[in-house]
Structures are given as C-alpha cells and as structure tokens.
BALOBA-1460 file (C-alpha; in Angstrom, 3 decimals):
// residues 391
<rec num="1" residu="m" x="0.000" y="0.000" z="0.000"/>
<rec num="2" residu="r" x="1.006" y="3.621" z="-0.497"/>
<rec num="3" residu="l" x="0.969" y="5.929" z="2.552"/>
<rec num="4" residu="l" x="1.153" y="9.698" z="2.104"/>
<rec num="5" residu="a" x="2.192" y="11.614" z="5.229"/>
<rec num="6" residu="a" x="1.319" y="15.322" z="5.121"/>
<rec num="7" residu="c" x="2.903" y="17.997" z="7.299"/>
<rec num="8" residu="s" x="2.417" y="21.748" z="7.411"/>
<rec num="9" residu="l" x="4.495" y="24.609" z="8.790"/>
<rec num="10" residu="g" x="5.796" y="24.262" z="12.317"/>
<rec num="11" residu="g" x="8.983" y="22.258" z="12.025"/>
<rec num="12" residu="a" x="9.956" y="19.198" z="13.999"/>
<rec num="13" residu="g" x="7.035" y="19.424" z="16.413"/>
<rec num="14" residu="h" x="4.612" y="18.851" z="13.539"/>
<rec num="15" residu="l" x="6.703" y="16.228" z="11.737"/>
<rec num="16" residu="n" x="7.862" y="14.026" z="14.617"/>
<rec num="17" residu="p" x="4.441" y="12.527" z="15.510"/>
<rec num="18" residu="l" x="4.234" y="11.136" z="11.959"/>
<rec num="19" residu="l" x="7.630" y="9.430" z="12.044"/>
<rec num="20" residu="p" x="6.631" y="6.347" z="14.095"/>
<rec num="21" residu="f" x="3.962" y="5.556" z="11.483"/>
<rec num="22" residu="l" x="6.351" y="6.027" z="8.595"/>
<rec num="23" residu="a" x="8.729" y="3.620" z="10.332"/>
<rec num="24" residu="a" x="5.880" y="1.162" z="10.910"/>
<rec num="25" residu="a" x="4.850" y="1.428" z="7.255"/>
<rec num="26" residu="r" x="8.396" y="0.697" z="6.141"/>
<rec num="27" residu="r" x="8.598" y="-2.335" z="8.428"/>
<rec num="28" residu="a" x="5.334" y="-3.595" z="6.938"/>
<rec num="29" residu="g" x="6.623" y="-3.192" z="3.378"/>
<rec num="30" residu="h" x="4.410" y="-0.254" z="2.382"/>
<rec num="31" residu="e" x="5.508" y="2.611" z="0.148"/>
<rec num="32" residu="t" x="5.767" y="5.996" z="1.839"/>
<rec num="33" residu="l" x="5.990" y="9.600" z="0.741"/>
<rec num="34" residu="v" x="6.086" y="12.770" z="2.838"/>
<rec num="35" residu="i" x="4.824" y="16.115" z="1.626"/>
<rec num="36" residu="g" x="5.516" y="19.329" z="3.496"/>
<rec num="37" residu="p" x="7.028" y="22.787" z="3.210"/>
<rec num="38" residu="p" x="10.554" y="22.970" z="1.755"/>
<rec num="39" residu="a" x="12.098" y="23.635" z="5.194"/>
<rec num="40" residu="l" x="11.253" y="20.058" z="6.208"/>
<rec num="41" residu="a" x="13.304" y="18.468" z="3.427"/>
<rec num="42" residu="s" x="16.487" y="17.893" z="5.414"/>
<rec num="43" residu="m" x="14.619" y="16.541" z="8.460"/>
<rec num="44" residu="v" x="12.598" y="14.079" z="6.389"/>
<rec num="45" residu="e" x="15.533" y="12.949" z="4.304"/>
<rec num="46" residu="l" x="17.694" y="12.534" z="7.407"/>
<rec num="47" residu="a" x="14.965" y="10.265" z="8.775"/>
<rec num="48" residu="g" x="15.258" y="8.231" z="5.563"/>
<rec num="49" residu="y" x="11.948" y="8.865" z="3.788"/>
<rec num="50" residu="p" x="11.157" y="10.196" z="0.306"/>
<rec num="51" residu="f" x="10.055" y="13.813" z="0.349"/>
<rec num="52" residu="r" x="8.139" y="16.124" z="-1.960"/>
<rec num="53" residu="a" x="8.138" y="19.837" z="-1.251"/>
<rec num="54" residu="g" x="4.783" y="21.547" z="-1.416"/>
<rec num="55" residu="g" x="4.197" y="25.261" z="-1.495"/>
<rec num="56" residu="e" x="4.384" y="27.539" z="1.495"/>
<rec num="57" residu="p" x="3.120" y="31.062" z="2.125"/>
<rec num="58" residu="a" x="5.475" y="33.941" z="1.448"/>
<rec num="59" residu="e" x="7.510" y="35.205" z="4.409"/>
<rec num="60" residu="e" x="5.869" y="38.615" z="4.122"/>
<rec num="61" residu="e" x="2.568" y="36.881" z="4.939"/>
<rec num="62" residu="v" x="3.864" y="34.507" z="7.617"/>
<rec num="63" residu="g" x="6.291" y="36.851" z="9.397"/>
<rec num="64" residu="p" x="3.736" y="39.308" z="10.807"/>
<rec num="65" residu="i" x="1.566" y="36.444" z="12.062"/>
<rec num="66" residu="r" x="4.515" y="34.675" z="13.693"/>
<rec num="67" residu="e" x="5.582" y="37.878" z="15.451"/>
<rec num="68" residu="r" x="2.057" y="38.549" z="16.704"/>
<rec num="69" residu="l" x="1.342" y="35.053" z="18.080"/>
<rec num="70" residu="p" x="3.183" y="35.355" z="21.420"/>
<rec num="71" residu="v" x="1.911" y="38.855" z="22.192"/>
<rec num="72" residu="a" x="-1.694" y="38.756" z="20.966"/>
<rec num="73" residu="p" x="-4.687" y="38.064" z="23.251"/>
<rec num="74" residu="p" x="-5.681" y="34.375" z="23.078"/>
<rec num="75" residu="t" x="-8.660" y="34.737" z="20.725"/>
<rec num="76" residu="e" x="-6.770" y="36.907" z="18.280"/>
<rec num="77" residu="a" x="-3.782" y="34.536" z="18.363"/>
<rec num="78" residu="s" x="-6.074" y="31.584" z="17.643"/>
<rec num="79" residu="v" x="-7.645" y="33.320" z="14.653"/>
<rec num="80" residu="l" x="-4.244" y="34.306" z="13.293"/>
<rec num="81" residu="g" x="-2.644" y="30.900" z="13.776"/>
<rec num="82" residu="n" x="-5.461" y="28.451" z="13.165"/>
<rec num="83" residu="r" x="-7.628" y="30.272" z="10.648"/>
<rec num="84" residu="e" x="-5.336" y="32.595" z="8.744"/>
<rec num="85" residu="l" x="-1.992" y="30.796" z="8.819"/>
<rec num="86" residu="f" x="-2.925" y="27.119" z="8.711"/>
<rec num="87" residu="g" x="-6.535" y="27.174" z="7.509"/>
<rec num="88" residu="r" x="-6.082" y="29.667" z="4.697"/>
<rec num="89" residu="l" x="-2.501" y="30.560" z="3.747"/>
<rec num="90" residu="a" x="-0.725" y="27.235" z="4.283"/>
<rec num="91" residu="t" x="-3.578" y="25.235" z="2.773"/>
<rec num="92" residu="e" x="-3.761" y="27.371" z="-0.357"/>
<rec num="93" residu="a" x="-0.004" y="27.097" z="-0.822"/>
<rec num="94" residu="m" x="0.064" y="23.309" z="-0.412"/>
<rec num="95" residu="l" x="-2.996" y="22.395" z="-2.473"/>
<rec num="96" residu="p" x="-1.459" y="22.299" z="-5.982"/>
<rec num="97" residu="e" x="1.293" y="19.835" z="-5.073"/>
<rec num="98" residu="v" x="-1.048" y="17.649" z="-3.031"/>
<rec num="99" residu="e" x="-3.360" y="17.487" z="-6.042"/>
<rec num="100" residu="r" x="-0.478" y="16.411" z="-8.275"/>
<rec num="101" residu="i" x="0.675" y="13.701" z="-5.875"/>
<rec num="102" residu="c" x="-2.805" y="12.276" z="-5.348"/>
<rec num="103" residu="a" x="-3.432" y="12.223" z="-9.096"/>
<rec num="104" residu="a" x="-0.114" y="10.644" z="-10.093"/>
<rec num="105" residu="w" x="0.987" y="8.558" z="-7.098"/>
<rec num="106" residu="v" x="-2.547" y="7.701" z="-5.892"/>
<rec num="107" residu="p" x="-2.026" y="7.008" z="-2.172"/>
<rec num="108" residu="h" x="-4.236" y="4.425" z="-0.483"/>
<rec num="109" residu="f" x="-4.197" y="6.330" z="2.805"/>
<rec num="110" residu="v" x="-3.295" y="9.860" z="3.882"/>
<rec num="111" residu="l" x="-1.946" y="10.390" z="7.378"/>
<rec num="112" residu="r" x="-1.765" y="14.063" z="8.281"/>
<rec num="113" residu="e" x="-0.843" y="16.189" z="11.239"/>
<rec num="114" residu="p" x="-3.863" y="18.246" z="12.297"/>
<rec num="115" residu="c" x="-2.572" y="21.623" z="11.048"/>
<rec num="116" residu="e" x="-2.131" y="20.306" z="7.507"/>
<rec num="117" residu="y" x="-5.482" y="20.683" z="5.752"/>
<rec num="118" residu="a" x="-4.682" y="20.546" z="2.025"/>
<rec num="119" residu="s" x="-4.366" y="16.752" z="2.054"/>
<rec num="120" residu="a" x="-7.780" y="16.473" z="3.727"/>
<rec num="121" residu="v" x="-9.306" y="18.740" z="1.075"/>
<rec num="122" residu="v" x="-7.945" y="16.605" z="-1.769"/>
<rec num="123" residu="a" x="-8.297" y="13.177" z="-0.171"/>
<rec num="124" residu="g" x="-11.949" y="13.720" z="0.745"/>
<rec num="125" residu="a" x="-12.782" y="14.813" z="-2.789"/>
<rec num="126" residu="r" x="-11.042" y="11.728" z="-4.221"/>
<rec num="127" residu="g" x="-12.442" y="9.221" z="-1.731"/>
<rec num="128" residu="i" x="-9.064" y="8.504" z="-0.112"/>
<rec num="129" residu="q" x="-9.194" y="7.539" z="3.555"/>
<rec num="130" residu="t" x="-7.414" y="9.802" z="6.021"/>
<rec num="131" residu="g" x="-6.276" y="9.823" z="9.629"/>
<rec num="132" residu="q" x="-4.824" y="12.581" z="11.798"/>
<rec num="133" residu="v" x="-1.928" y="12.214" z="14.225"/>
<rec num="134" residu="a" x="-2.188" y="14.673" z="17.098"/>
<rec num="135" residu="i" x="0.437" y="17.257" z="17.903"/>
<rec num="136" residu="s" x="-1.512" y="18.785" z="20.807"/>
<rec num="137" residu="l" x="-4.160" y="17.958" z="23.368"/>
<rec num="138" residu="a" x="-7.402" y="16.807" z="21.769"/>
<rec num="139" residu="g" x="-9.456" y="19.629" z="23.244"/>
<rec num="140" residu="a" x="-7.053" y="22.202" z="21.841"/>
<rec num="141" residu="e" x="-7.114" y="20.597" z="18.419"/>
<rec num="142" residu="a" x="-10.890" y="20.415" z="18.372"/>
<rec num="143" residu="g" x="-10.887" y="24.131" z="19.176"/>
<rec num="144" residu="s" x="-8.407" y="24.760" z="16.371"/>
<rec num="145" residu="i" x="-10.705" y="23.098" z="13.843"/>
<rec num="146" residu="a" x="-13.630" y="25.161" z="15.088"/>
<rec num="147" residu="m" x="-11.608" y="28.373" z="14.796"/>
<rec num="148" residu="a" x="-10.360" y="27.467" z="11.309"/>
<rec num="149" residu="a" x="-13.811" y="26.350" z="10.109"/>
<rec num="150" residu="p" x="-14.684" y="29.430" z="8.002"/>
<rec num="151" residu="a" x="-11.447" y="29.100" z="6.027"/>
<rec num="152" residu="l" x="-11.768" y="25.307" z="5.746"/>
<rec num="153" residu="e" x="-15.349" y="25.320" z="4.495"/>
<rec num="154" residu="a" x="-14.272" y="27.795" z="1.810"/>
<rec num="155" residu="h" x="-12.025" y="25.084" z="0.422"/>
<rec num="156" residu="r" x="-14.747" y="22.438" z="0.389"/>
<rec num="157" residu="t" x="-18.158" y="22.302" z="2.063"/>
<rec num="158" residu="g" x="-18.348" y="19.484" z="4.604"/>
<rec num="159" residu="l" x="-14.610" y="19.421" z="5.282"/>
<rec num="160" residu="v" x="-15.017" y="20.227" z="8.976"/>
<rec num="161" residu="d" x="-17.391" y="17.289" z="9.518"/>
<rec num="162" residu="e" x="-14.914" y="15.006" z="7.752"/>
<rec num="163" residu="l" x="-12.078" y="16.184" z="9.990"/>
<rec num="164" residu="w" x="-14.166" y="15.582" z="13.070"/>
<rec num="165" residu="a" x="-15.058" y="12.042" z="11.967"/>
<rec num="166" residu="s" x="-11.532" y="11.113" z="10.839"/>
<rec num="167" residu="p" x="-9.580" y="8.708" z="13.078"/>
<rec num="168" residu="y" x="-7.705" y="10.742" z="15.677"/>
<rec num="169" residu="v" x="-4.458" y="9.156" z="16.848"/>
<rec num="170" residu="t" x="-2.617" y="10.623" z="19.827"/>
<rec num="171" residu="r" x="0.424" y="9.991" z="22.017"/>
<rec num="172" residu="f" x="-1.239" y="11.723" z="24.964"/>
<rec num="173" residu="p" x="-2.566" y="9.339" z="27.648"/>
<rec num="174" residu="a" x="-6.202" y="9.514" z="28.676"/>
<rec num="175" residu="s" x="-5.419" y="10.818" z="32.163"/>
<rec num="176" residu="l" x="-3.970" y="13.978" z="30.619"/>
<rec num="177" residu="d" x="-6.135" y="14.239" z="27.577"/>
<rec num="178" residu="p" x="-9.794" y="13.179" z="27.479"/>
<rec num="179" residu="s" x="-10.745" y="13.395" z="23.812"/>
<rec num="180" residu="p" x="-13.909" y="14.791" z="22.197"/>
<rec num="181" residu="f" x="-13.069" y="13.083" z="18.889"/>
<rec num="182" residu="p" x="-15.393" y="10.094" z="18.382"/>
<rec num="183" residu="r" x="-12.681" y="7.840" z="16.879"/>
<rec num="184" residu="t" x="-9.716" y="8.334" z="19.199"/>
<rec num="185" residu="i" x="-6.923" y="5.802" z="19.583"/>
<rec num="186" residu="r" x="-3.772" y="6.226" z="21.629"/>
<rec num="187" residu="f" x="-0.314" y="4.935" z="20.820"/>
<rec num="188" residu="r" x="3.138" y="4.944" z="22.281"/>
<rec num="189" residu="e" x="6.451" y="5.468" z="20.629"/>
<rec num="190" residu="v" x="8.938" y="2.683" z="21.113"/>
<rec num="191" residu="a" x="11.916" y="4.218" z="22.823"/>
<rec num="192" residu="t" x="15.147" y="3.552" z="21.014"/>
<rec num="193" residu="s" x="17.678" y="2.542" z="23.609"/>
<rec num="194" residu="s" x="20.615" y="4.916" z="23.473"/>
<rec num="195" residu="s" x="24.009" y="4.119" z="24.882"/>
<rec num="196" residu="r" x="25.121" y="7.674" z="24.224"/>
<rec num="197" residu="s" x="25.809" y="9.559" z="27.400"/>
<rec num="198" residu="l" x="26.023" y="13.311" z="27.372"/>
<rec num="199" residu="p" x="29.547" y="14.719" z="27.172"/>
<rec num="200" residu="d" x="31.004" y="15.772" z="30.515"/>
<rec num="201" residu="w" x="30.398" y="19.466" z="29.993"/>
<rec num="202" residu="w" x="30.467" y="20.038" z="33.771"/>
<rec num="203" residu="n" x="33.914" y="18.703" z="34.651"/>
<rec num="204" residu="g" x="32.824" y="15.708" z="36.679"/>
<rec num="205" residu="s" x="30.059" y="17.403" z="38.668"/>
<rec num="206" residu="r" x="27.278" y="15.066" z="39.832"/>
<rec num="207" residu="a" x="24.818" y="17.848" z="40.714"/>
<rec num="208" residu="p" x="21.241" y="17.404" z="39.434"/>
<rec num="209" residu="l" x="20.888" y="17.887" z="35.677"/>
<rec num="210" residu="v" x="18.344" y="20.515" z="34.608"/>
<rec num="211" residu="y" x="17.494" y="20.469" z="30.901"/>
<rec num="212" residu="v" x="16.165" y="23.799" z="29.606"/>
<rec num="213" residu="t" x="14.655" y="23.864" z="26.124"/>
<rec num="214" residu="l" x="12.109" y="26.092" z="24.396"/>
<rec num="215" residu="g" x="11.723" y="24.176" z="21.151"/>
<rec num="216" residu="t" x="12.629" y="24.925" z="17.541"/>
<rec num="217" residu="v" x="10.144" y="27.669" z="16.614"/>
<rec num="218" residu="l" x="11.014" y="30.333" z="19.195"/>
<rec num="219" residu="g" x="14.343" y="31.049" z="17.516"/>
<rec num="220" residu="y" x="12.522" y="32.513" z="14.529"/>
<rec num="221" residu="m" x="10.819" y="35.129" z="16.721"/>
<rec num="222" residu="s" x="12.176" y="38.535" z="17.692"/>
<rec num="223" residu="v" x="11.317" y="37.859" z="21.359"/>
<rec num="224" residu="a" x="13.656" y="34.853" z="21.488"/>
<rec num="225" residu="g" x="16.680" y="36.718" z="22.864"/>
<rec num="226" residu="s" x="14.763" y="38.242" z="25.743"/>
<rec num="227" residu="i" x="13.163" y="34.908" z="26.683"/>
<rec num="228" residu="y" x="16.424" y="32.948" z="26.548"/>
<rec num="229" residu="r" x="18.209" y="35.574" z="28.637"/>
<rec num="230" residu="t" x="15.380" y="35.398" z="31.181"/>
<rec num="231" residu="m" x="15.776" y="31.628" z="31.437"/>
<rec num="232" residu="l" x="19.532" y="32.018" z="31.813"/>
<rec num="233" residu="m" x="19.011" y="34.469" z="34.677"/>
<rec num="234" residu="a" x="16.635" y="32.006" z="36.346"/>
<rec num="235" residu="v" x="19.250" y="29.213" z="36.429"/>
<rec num="236" residu="k" x="22.429" y="31.229" z="36.998"/>
<rec num="237" residu="d" x="22.567" y="30.579" z="40.770"/>
<rec num="238" residu="l" x="21.228" y="27.008" z="40.811"/>
<rec num="239" residu="d" x="23.226" y="24.271" z="42.496"/>
<rec num="240" residu="a" x="22.813" y="22.124" z="39.399"/>
<rec num="241" residu="r" x="24.225" y="21.223" z="36.020"/>
<rec num="242" residu="v" x="22.205" y="23.072" z="33.397"/>
<rec num="243" residu="l" x="21.949" y="22.234" z="29.711"/>
<rec num="244" residu="l" x="20.280" y="24.983" z="27.691"/>
<rec num="245" residu="t" x="19.431" y="24.377" z="24.031"/>
<rec num="246" residu="v" x="18.478" y="27.376" z="21.892"/>
<rec num="247" residu="g" x="17.742" y="25.888" z="18.458"/>
<rec num="248" residu="r" x="19.561" y="26.356" z="15.188"/>
<rec num="249" residu="h" x="17.989" y="29.721" z="14.345"/>
<rec num="250" residu="f" x="19.204" y="31.661" z="17.379"/>
<rec num="251" residu="d" x="22.735" y="32.983" z="17.819"/>
<rec num="252" residu="a" x="23.842" y="31.855" z="21.273"/>
<rec num="253" residu="s" x="26.460" y="34.624" z="21.379"/>
<rec num="254" residu="d" x="23.565" y="37.020" z="22.023"/>
<rec num="255" residu="l" x="23.159" y="35.504" z="25.490"/>
<rec num="256" residu="g" x="26.190" y="37.264" z="26.907"/>
<rec num="257" residu="t" x="28.205" y="35.717" z="29.747"/>
<rec num="258" residu="i" x="27.337" y="32.070" z="30.466"/>
<rec num="259" residu="p" x="27.737" y="30.824" z="34.085"/>
<rec num="260" residu="g" x="30.207" y="27.987" z="34.527"/>
<rec num="261" residu="h" x="27.564" y="25.410" z="35.495"/>
<rec num="262" residu="v" x="25.485" y="26.175" z="32.368"/>
<rec num="263" residu="h" x="26.284" y="24.624" z="29.004"/>
<rec num="264" residu="v" x="24.611" y="25.946" z="25.849"/>
<rec num="265" residu="e" x="24.061" y="23.948" z="22.666"/>
<rec num="266" residu="d" x="22.018" y="24.599" z="19.536"/>
<rec num="267" residu="w" x="20.494" y="21.122" z="19.659"/>
<rec num="268" residu="v" x="20.946" y="17.850" z="21.540"/>
<rec num="269" residu="d" x="19.095" y="14.613" z="20.835"/>
<rec num="270" residu="q" x="16.126" y="14.617" z="23.215"/>
<rec num="271" residu="g" x="16.423" y="10.921" z="23.994"/>
<rec num="272" residu="d" x="20.021" y="11.334" z="25.140"/>
<rec num="273" residu="v" x="19.091" y="14.170" z="27.498"/>
<rec num="274" residu="m" x="15.931" y="12.621" z="28.952"/>
<rec num="275" residu="q" x="17.733" y="9.506" z="30.136"/>
<rec num="276" residu="e" x="19.966" y="11.649" z="32.360"/>
<rec num="277" residu="a" x="17.897" y="14.725" z="33.260"/>
<rec num="278" residu="d" x="16.479" y="15.196" z="36.743"/>
<rec num="279" residu="l" x="14.160" y="18.007" z="35.627"/>
<rec num="280" residu="v" x="12.975" y="19.427" z="32.299"/>
<rec num="281" residu="v" x="12.291" y="23.165" z="32.064"/>
<rec num="282" residu="c" x="10.395" y="23.841" z="28.864"/>
<rec num="283" residu="h" x="7.749" y="25.876" z="27.067"/>
<rec num="284" residu="g" x="5.150" y="23.106" z="27.076"/>
<rec num="285" residu="g" x="5.454" y="22.147" z="23.407"/>
<rec num="286" residu="s" x="3.949" y="18.716" z="22.839"/>
<rec num="287" residu="g" x="7.140" y="17.010" z="21.653"/>
<rec num="288" residu="t" x="9.184" y="18.031" z="24.669"/>
<rec num="289" residu="t" x="6.325" y="17.458" z="27.084"/>
<rec num="290" residu="l" x="5.640" y="13.941" z="25.842"/>
<rec num="291" residu="g" x="9.339" y="13.082" z="25.738"/>
<rec num="292" residu="a" x="9.734" y="14.131" z="29.359"/>
<rec num="293" residu="l" x="6.636" y="12.256" z="30.502"/>
<rec num="294" residu="a" x="7.575" y="9.076" z="28.629"/>
<rec num="295" residu="a" x="10.877" y="9.154" z="30.505"/>
<rec num="296" residu="g" x="9.118" y="9.907" z="33.805"/>
<rec num="297" residu="r" x="10.755" y="13.313" z="34.183"/>
<rec num="298" residu="p" x="8.963" y="16.124" z="36.054"/>
<rec num="299" residu="m" x="8.750" y="19.567" z="34.492"/>
<rec num="300" residu="v" x="8.665" y="23.273" z="35.072"/>
<rec num="301" residu="i" x="6.670" y="24.708" z="32.181"/>
<rec num="302" residu="v" x="6.961" y="28.312" z="31.039"/>
<rec num="303" residu="p" x="4.434" y="28.612" z="28.172"/>
<rec num="304" residu="v" x="4.964" y="31.186" z="25.441"/>
<rec num="305" residu="f" x="2.336" y="30.668" z="22.720"/>
<rec num="306" residu="a" x="-0.103" y="28.302" z="20.968"/>
<rec num="307" residu="d" x="-1.005" y="24.991" z="22.674"/>
<rec num="308" residu="q" x="1.698" y="25.365" z="25.303"/>
<rec num="309" residu="f" x="-0.710" y="26.922" z="27.794"/>
<rec num="310" residu="e" x="-3.163" y="24.003" z="27.590"/>
<rec num="311" residu="n" x="-0.351" y="21.447" z="27.844"/>
<rec num="312" residu="a" x="1.074" y="23.247" z="30.855"/>
<rec num="313" residu="r" x="-2.253" y="23.319" z="32.697"/>
<rec num="314" residu="s" x="-2.747" y="19.611" z="32.085"/>
<rec num="315" residu="i" x="0.694" y="18.718" z="33.452"/>
<rec num="316" residu="g" x="0.167" y="20.949" z="36.463"/>
<rec num="317" residu="d" x="-3.253" y="19.473" z="37.181"/>
<rec num="318" residu="q" x="-1.740" y="15.974" z="37.211"/>
<rec num="319" residu="g" x="0.967" y="16.965" z="39.672"/>
<rec num="320" residu="a" x="3.819" y="16.150" z="37.279"/>
<rec num="321" residu="g" x="5.221" y="19.667" z="37.311"/>
<rec num="322" residu="l" x="4.723" y="23.340" z="38.009"/>
<rec num="323" residu="v" x="3.588" y="26.067" z="35.636"/>
<rec num="324" residu="v" x="5.066" y="29.560" z="35.640"/>
<rec num="325" residu="g" x="2.966" y="31.991" z="33.652"/>
<rec num="326" residu="a" x="4.174" y="35.437" z="32.729"/>
<rec num="327" residu="v" x="3.211" y="38.424" z="34.810"/>
<rec num="328" residu="p" x="1.278" y="40.685" z="32.402"/>
<rec num="329" residu="v" x="3.193" y="43.748" z="31.266"/>
<rec num="330" residu="t" x="1.313" y="46.931" z="30.416"/>
<rec num="331" residu="d" x="3.284" y="48.360" z="27.525"/>
<rec num="332" residu="g" x="0.632" y="49.028" z="24.884"/>
<rec num="333" residu="l" x="1.265" y="45.692" z="23.145"/>
<rec num="334" residu="n" x="-1.039" y="43.433" z="25.204"/>
<rec num="335" residu="r" x="2.166" y="41.581" z="26.065"/>
<rec num="336" residu="n" x="2.087" y="38.548" z="28.307"/>
<rec num="337" residu="i" x="5.519" y="37.017" z="27.712"/>
<rec num="338" residu="i" x="8.056" y="35.720" z="30.191"/>
<rec num="339" residu="g" x="10.580" y="38.417" z="31.077"/>
<rec num="340" residu="p" x="13.000" y="39.585" z="33.777"/>
<rec num="341" residu="g" x="10.152" y="40.143" z="36.239"/>
<rec num="342" residu="d" x="9.457" y="36.394" z="36.218"/>
<rec num="343" residu="v" x="13.007" y="35.212" z="36.984"/>
<rec num="344" residu="r" x="12.495" y="34.680" z="40.721"/>
<rec num="345" residu="r" x="9.315" y="32.648" z="40.227"/>
<rec num="346" residu="i" x="10.982" y="30.402" z="37.631"/>
<rec num="347" residu="t" x="13.938" y="29.788" z="39.950"/>
<rec num="348" residu="e" x="11.653" y="28.976" z="42.877"/>
<rec num="349" residu="a" x="9.613" y="26.553" z="40.744"/>
<rec num="350" residu="i" x="12.782" y="24.721" z="39.654"/>
<rec num="351" residu="e" x="13.992" y="24.418" z="43.229"/>
<rec num="352" residu="t" x="10.558" y="23.237" z="44.407"/>
<rec num="353" residu="v" x="10.231" y="20.496" z="41.805"/>
<rec num="354" residu="l" x="13.813" y="19.307" z="42.315"/>
<rec num="355" residu="g" x="13.254" y="19.141" z="46.059"/>
<rec num="356" residu="t" x="9.778" y="17.553" z="46.105"/>
<rec num="357" residu="p" x="9.652" y="13.805" z="45.248"/>
<rec num="358" residu="s" x="5.903" y="13.810" z="44.501"/>
<rec num="359" residu="y" x="6.450" y="15.528" z="41.141"/>
<rec num="360" residu="r" x="8.705" y="12.709" z="39.969"/>
<rec num="361" residu="r" x="6.254" y="10.108" z="41.296"/>
<rec num="362" residu="h" x="3.364" y="11.627" z="39.360"/>
<rec num="363" residu="a" x="5.489" y="11.847" z="36.208"/>
<rec num="364" residu="a" x="6.382" y="8.164" z="36.654"/>
<rec num="365" residu="l" x="2.703" y="7.207" z="36.894"/>
<rec num="366" residu="i" x="1.984" y="8.956" z="33.590"/>
<rec num="367" residu="s" x="5.032" y="7.269" z="32.058"/>
<rec num="368" residu="a" x="3.654" y="3.860" z="33.075"/>
<rec num="369" residu="e" x="0.269" y="4.703" z="31.550"/>
<rec num="370" residu="m" x="1.939" y="5.690" z="28.284"/>
<rec num="371" residu="a" x="4.024" y="2.515" z="28.246"/>
<rec num="372" residu="a" x="0.829" y="0.414" z="28.303"/>
<rec num="373" residu="m" x="-0.595" y="1.974" z="25.112"/>
<rec num="374" residu="p" x="-0.334" y="0.099" z="21.761"/>
<rec num="375" residu="v" x="2.612" y="0.657" z="19.447"/>
<rec num="376" residu="a" x="2.395" y="2.521" z="16.141"/>
<rec num="377" residu="d" x="2.675" y="-0.696" z="14.094"/>
<rec num="378" residu="d" x="-0.589" y="-2.052" z="15.512"/>
<rec num="379" residu="v" x="-2.386" y="1.264" z="15.140"/>
<rec num="380" residu="l" x="-1.242" y="1.712" z="11.530"/>
<rec num="381" residu="a" x="-2.393" y="-1.793" z="10.632"/>
<rec num="382" residu="a" x="-5.821" y="-1.020" z="12.091"/>
<rec num="383" residu="l" x="-5.992" y="2.269" z="10.174"/>
<rec num="384" residu="l" x="-5.097" y="0.694" z="6.850"/>
<rec num="385" residu="t" x="-7.485" y="-2.224" z="7.255"/>
<rec num="386" residu="g" x="-10.355" y="-0.152" z="8.645"/>
<rec num="387" residu="t" x="-10.460" y="-2.095" z="11.911"/>
<rec num="388" residu="l" x="-9.613" y="0.837" z="14.158"/>
<rec num="389" residu="t" x="-11.181" y="0.853" z="17.582"/>
<rec num="390" residu="g" x="-10.556" y="3.513" z="20.174"/>
<rec num="391" residu="s" x="-11.835" y="5.379" z="23.176"/>
C-alpha cells in the first residue's frame, strides 16, 4: 500500500508525531511519501523517507503572524494561527502539489498532522481515507478546527465534519487528555535505547541535571533573545548542572556571559538528554512534554504561545510539574511574555520540583500509563485495514 504523510508549517514538532507511522509502514513493506514545506526536506531525508516539497506562504505573509502570536490576546492569536496561517494561507499554498501527488501517485491512505489541511481537502474529494496524528491535546485541536472552520469550508463544504469524523491518533494518555473526537486511539512510541551519554560538559560534577529547552520555533521570533536571557538568569545561581538548548535559528552569542555550570548547545538529541535529566524546564510544546513524561521526568513549564498553555495546565493538574505563567506587562502591546520580572518565580519553581519527590512520582505514573498503550505498528495496521477501535 502507499501511505502519504502530510505535514504543514511548524517544524519538527509537527513532523515528529508522523515518524513512528512512517517507520511502521516501512517495516510492513508499504511505500511511503512525505509532503511538506521545503524547510522540512532535510529533516525528512535525514529520517530516511522520500520527500516532496509543497508550497508555502510567502515570508511577508507569515512573518507578521509569527511575530504577533506570542503577544496577541488568546482569541486573536487563535484566529491568526489556526484560521489565517494554517486554515487559509498554508492550505492554499500546499494544495497544488497535493493534487499532483494524489493524481499521479494515488495514495491508499493519507496520514496528516492536524494543522495540515490541504491533504484532507484533496483526499476527501477523491475518496481517499485519512487519519490525523495529534500534535496537541485533543481539546485544543478540536478548538483549532472550530476556529479554522470558516477558512476550511471555503475550500470544500463538509470538510469540517470530515475532519471531526476522521480517526484521531494521539500519544497523549487519557489521564492527561480526554478526547472529544469520536474515533480516538492512543499509541506509544517505542523508545530507542541509546548508549550515548552526554559529554562531561560540567567537569565531573554530579549535581542534578536541569534540561532547559524552548523548542525549535522560538528562535525565529524577535522575542527569542529576551526569553532565553530570562531563562539564563533564572538558572544562573542554581546548584545544578544546566543544559540549555536554543535551536539552530538563534545565535547563542547574544546571550552574553554564560555561568560555569550552564552549558549551551544549539540542539541535543532529546532521547540522550531525557535519560539523564532530573528536571525538564520547557515551554510546554507537545514534543518536549511527551518526551519528558515518557521518561518519567517532572517539568517546570513556562508557556509562550499556541497549545503550550493548555499542555502546561494539564501537566500541572496531574501533579507532574509546576507552571510559571508570565506576569502581564502593560506596555501598549497586550504583552504577556516571560521576562526579567518572572526570573524569581521560575527559579523557585525549579527548586521546588527538584526538592519535592511527589512531582517525579506523578510523572512516573503517567510514564507507566503511556508505556501500556499500543505501538504505532498495531495502530497503523488497524488504520489501513479499517479495523480501528478507540476510546
């Protein structure tokens, strides 16, 4: 069978949930093809899958939206991100290439991440079955579809109902993420055992390891420098080893003086870090959050934009970490972004989670729940044969 995996803008956080199913398809002998924006080419090819670049909106259209997302009030940010960026601009840009692939390659099944709508437009019109692999909590993604609905229905009437009825596959466990989608099935990623230890960047210190990461998208934003410097201030006096990753689109030299117990890298393999970290300090992006929980690591979450706020609340409610929200700043920009005024609260949250065993215990309980979910191979087989059952 031929499996088309479709990914929109958003980088690794949107692509990574699809990779376990591409690997499962390859193990089962199916043909695979990934379509996405050109920026994904190196990531997909490094993972070993064929890639076709679709269109993407012009930077002059995307840039203003990206800059507004972390500072806009929630409703405005949702309209900009879900309706304008993904529902309208990204879909229009991707449609021509998706049409060409579906006409010439004729996939048997389309597996898409929920922000990629062009494949759903084309597949539904051609009678090709689809499934969606979650990147966020189900409630947040249902809200995203509702917000994008006017733009989606302009592409094809009835598309929203089709999205709602499509199989919804998620890595989030039920305790964190009750789902409103009627055909929900949960899966776990099979952890690849890594014998790679982190380099000894701390000269033999055995202090607790605090991993600080804010994902791959923040580096594109003008607020990145201020946020990274705030995080650096929050950890500068910790009695801990600190690994801070800033992504490949941020110049770490802009951080200024780095304390001796802090090591900065552009990127480190998440699996290598999680096996050694005592605490993960992050923005609440789904990829980092799920990686930490699968490893049973507690978190301090400092959300910045998009679904990070919902993810953070869910983790906090389950007792697997603490959430530090920004103190609103009245500066005429409706700004609500982490800044120097939040440093003390971030530091105190880190010290609290490191010093309170219950956070690790709750993270371990969620890790055990995730470990009991079916693997991607079984879920893919059910999708392709139409025998999917879920909660």
